[in-house]
N, C-alpha and C positions, 0 to 999 in steps of 0.2 A: 653303620651300614653292614648288612649281612654279607657273608663271604661269597655267596653265589651270584651276586650281581654287583656292579660298581657304577659310580657316577662318571659319565663321559667328560672328557676334558678337551675334545677337539672343537667344541662350539657348534656342532652341526645341529640343525633343527629339522623337524619333519616338514616337508614341503608338499602342497597339494599336487596331485598328479592325476592324469587321465589314463585309465586302463581300458584298452579297446577289447571288445568281445572277440573279434577276429578280423582278419584283413578282408577288404573287399566291400561291396555294396550290399551283400546278402548274407544272411546267417540262418543256420538250421536250429530250430527250437528243440531243446532237449526233451521236452514233454510230448508235443504233438507231432514232432519230426517234420513240420512244414518248413519250407524255405521262405523266410520273411525278409522284407526290406529293412535294412539296418536303421534308416532314418525314422521309420515308423516305431521301431523298438525304442530308439532314443527319445522320441517325442512322448512315448507312453511311460517314461520313467524306467526304462529297461524291462518292460513287460511285453510278452508276446501278444501281438494284436489279434492273433487267431484264437488262442486258448487261454489267454491271460496268465500264462505261467511267468513268474518273476525270475528273470535271469539273475545270476549272482553278480553283485557289484562290489567294488572295492570299498574300503573303510572311508576313504575321503569322498567318494561319490555318495556314499550313504549319508555322511555328514552334510554334504551339499543338499541332499534331498530333505533332510529333517530340520537342520538349523536355519534360522532366519539369516539372510545374507549378511556377512560381515560381523556376526555375533559370536562365532565359535573361537574360543581362546584355548588353545591346546596347552596341556599341562604335562609335567614329568617326562619331557623328551630327553632328559639328561641321564637316563638309566640304560645300561646295556647288559646283555647277557654274557656271563662268563661260562666256563666249562668245568663245573665242579667235579664231574666224574671222569674227565678226560675221555669222553665217550667217542667211540668210532665204530661205524658199521662199514658200509662201502665208501663212506667219506667221513672226514672229521666233522664233529658237531660244530666247531667253530667255522668251518668252511660252509656248512649248510646255513648257518645264521648269516654269515657275510653275504652269501648268494641271495638269501631271502630279503635282506635289506636293500640290495641293489635292484632286485626284481620289483619290489613293491614300493620302494621309496618311502618306507616307513621304518621306524626304529624297532618295532616289535609287533606282536600279533594283535595288539589292541591300541586304539587311539582314544585318549581321554581328554576331557576339557569341560569348560563351562560354556553354555550357549543359551540362546532364547529359542523356544519352539513355539511358533505362533504368538510371540510376544511374552511367553511365560518363561522365566529363567529356570534352568535345570542343569544338573551335571549330566553330561552325555558321554557314554563309553561305547565305542563301536569296534567290533572285531574285524580283522583283516584276514580272511580265509587264505589268501594267497601267500601269507607268511607262515610257512610250515603247517599248512592246514588249520590256521587259527588256533594252534595248540597252546595250552596254558602252562607256561613254565614259571620260574620264580619272578621274572620281571613283570609278566602279565598279572600275576597275583598281587604283586606289590603296587602296580599302577592302579588296579581296580580298588585295592584297599585304600590307597591314598585318595582316590577319587571319592569314595564313600565318606572318608573322614573329612574331606573338603566340603561335601554336602552337609555333613553334620555341623561343621564350623560355620558355614554360611546359611544354614537353615534352608536348604534347597532339596527338591526331589531328585531322584536318581533314575536315569533311563539307561539300560544296558541292552545293546543290540548284539545278540550272540550269533556267531557263525564259526563253529569249531569242531574239530575231530576229537577233542578231549584233552586230557593231561598230556604233557610232552614227555615221551618215554626217555629222551636223552638226558633228562635230569632226575630220573628215578623217583625216589621217595620225596625229594624236594618239590617236585611238581605236584604230587598228591597232597602235600601239606597246604598248597594254595586253596584246596577245596575248603578246608576248615577255616583258613585265614579269611577268605572272602565271606564265608557264611557268618563268621563271628562279627565281621564289620557290619554286615547287614542287620544282625541282631541289635547292634548298637544304634543303627539308623532307625530301626523299628521302635526302640525304647524312647527315641526322641520324637516319635510319631510323625516321621517324615516318610512320604510314599516312595516306593520303588516299583517301577514299571519295567518288566522284562519283555523284550521283543525277541522271538525265536525265528531265525531264518534258516535256510537250507545250506548246510546241515548243522544241527545242534546235537552233539552226541557226547558220549563218554563222561569224563569227570566234570565237564562243564554243565551237562544236564544234571548230573548227580549232586551239584552244589548250587551255585548262585542262580543259574538259569531258571530253575523251577521254584525259586523262593520269592518271586515277585508278589506284591500285593495284588497286582493285576498282571496277567500273563497274556500277551498278544502273540500271534504267529502269522507269518505270511502263508498264502495258500500252498499246499502240497509240499511244505517243508518237511524234510526228514528229521524227526526228533526222537531221541531214545538214548539208552545207555549202550548196550551192545548192539551191533548191527543185526538186521533181520536175518541175514544168512547164517550168522553165528547162532542165533536163537533157534532157528529152524533145525540146524544140525544138532543142537544140544537136546532139544525136546523131541526130536524125530517126529514132528507133526507139521503139517502145512499151516502157515499163518493166515489169519483173516485177510481179506481184500483190503488194501490200503493201510496195512499195519504200520505203525510208527509215522504215519503222515499226519499233518496238522488236523485234517478233517476227522481222522480216527480218534485223535486225542481230545478234540472238542466234543465228539459224541460220547466219550467216556469220562468227561468231566475233569480232564487234566490241564486244560487251558481255558481261558475265558472268552476270547474272541479270535476269529480269523479276519485279518484286515488286508484288503487290497493295498498294494504298495502306494498307489496314487492317493489313497485316503489315509495313509498312516500318519502323516504329519498332523492333519486336522484331528484325527482320533486322539493322538497324543496330547494335542493342545487342549482338547475338551476334557480329557482325564486329568491333566495337570491343573487346569483352571478349576475344576471341581474340587480337587484336594486343597487348592489355594483359597477356596471360598469365594472365587470370583463369580459374578452373576453370569448366566448363559447369554450368549450373543443373540440378539433378536434376528429373526429372518432366517 
């Protein structure tokens, strides 16, 4: 086992949790700024009923939206982050990780496992943005790599739903190494001719975008998701020019050929099912 993460010995496992958008009966949409009834948002799969903007959801909520009920089997919950650099800014890195675990009720910034999506078996990996901005440290890279290796072993497709600010700065070069590590694992998956579907949600940025997120055989995105490497403000300040309207949003990337489809959240599960069934050689459903 590498020195920058370790196997947990306390026997704890990830437990499903419900993360509320806000307190009260009403919520303000981040996109259209309308005040909308929370129950309507929940019924629509956490989508604004006014402008169809998809609110951010937790990893476990996303699993519940995509996986067939009772089929998700979580893997590799026995890994925990250490502090290889003894990093500290305004707080110790260990304290930040501990607070993130308590806040999100997840062990790390990605949840991985095996599930059925519309009846089709797949390895499913879902990022938890609430855990240090979904950043990719050593454990995240290890969990993704193990998930891809599991898919190779079981001859299954891989679906990764990204929501991340990029590589985790508190682990320095070790976090950047995960970019090559996950990309190499996907190369082995491709050699076995197993499909990888990448789903980009708001936001998908930094080293995650620069590695596995953009390596999908098919790349899907939710509407209006921020997708890029450096942020638009940084780019604008660097080139000293105004950026095009909608720069780094899903619609802009689709127009410029960087992603394949934009999919409404309410249609994402069925879209994934159709893609996975196609790769599995299953006949299309009638009607």
